[in-house]
N, C-alpha and C positions, 0 to 999 in steps of 0.2 A: 178268356177261353179261345183257343186257336181253331180258326174256321177250317172246314174240309178242304176247299180250295188251296188255302195257305199251306195246308199239310201236303197236299199233293204237289204244289209247287216245290216245297222244301225238299221232298222226295226226289223230285225230278233234278233238282239242283245237286242233291247230294250224289245221286248216281252218275250225272255227268261229271262232277268233279272227280269222283273214283275212277271212272274211265280215263279221264285226262292225266290223272295221277299214275294209273298203271300204265299207259302209254309211255309216259317218261321214264317209269322203271324199266320197261322193255328195253327202251334205248339205251338206259344205263347198262343193263344186263348185255346188251350187244356190244357196247363198248368195253365192257369186261372181257367178254369172249375174244374181242379182238386183242385185247392185251397178252393173250395167250401166245401170240406170235412174237411179241417183244421179249428181249432177253431178260431172265430173272422174274417174269411174271407168271404167277401160278394161280389159276382160277379154282384150282380144287382146294386150297387151304381155305381152313374155317374162317379167316378174317374176311376173305371175298364174299362168303356167304352170309356173313354177319352185315357186310355193308349192304347186300342186297336185300336182306330181311328187314334191315332198318329203312330202306328206301320204300318197301312194299307197306311197312307198318305206317310210315309217314303219309302215304297215299291214304290209307285207310282212315287215319286219324283227321286228315284234312278233309276228306268226304264227310265224316261225321260232324265236324265243325261246320262245314258248309250247310248241312242240313239244321242243325241247331240255330245257327245265325238266322236262317231264312225264316224260322219258326218264330224268332224274337224279334228281328228287325225287318220291317217291309222295305222293299226296294224304293229309291227315291221317287220313282214314277206313280207309286200308288197313294 
């Protein structure tokens, strides 16, 4: 059975991973906005929003995976 401190640590790692992933997604979004100034770049196209949505979904899934892995596998120091 998973102990409460392990569960709290897993939740903390999950949130940290989510924040880190979303920070990267924001940088990707900024890069996409910058592409507006390039010829033939159109951020208003559905494809551009699909790419951003995929990046955000990746961040959420990575955070969930981080949470689950911490619950199942203890860090090397423990």
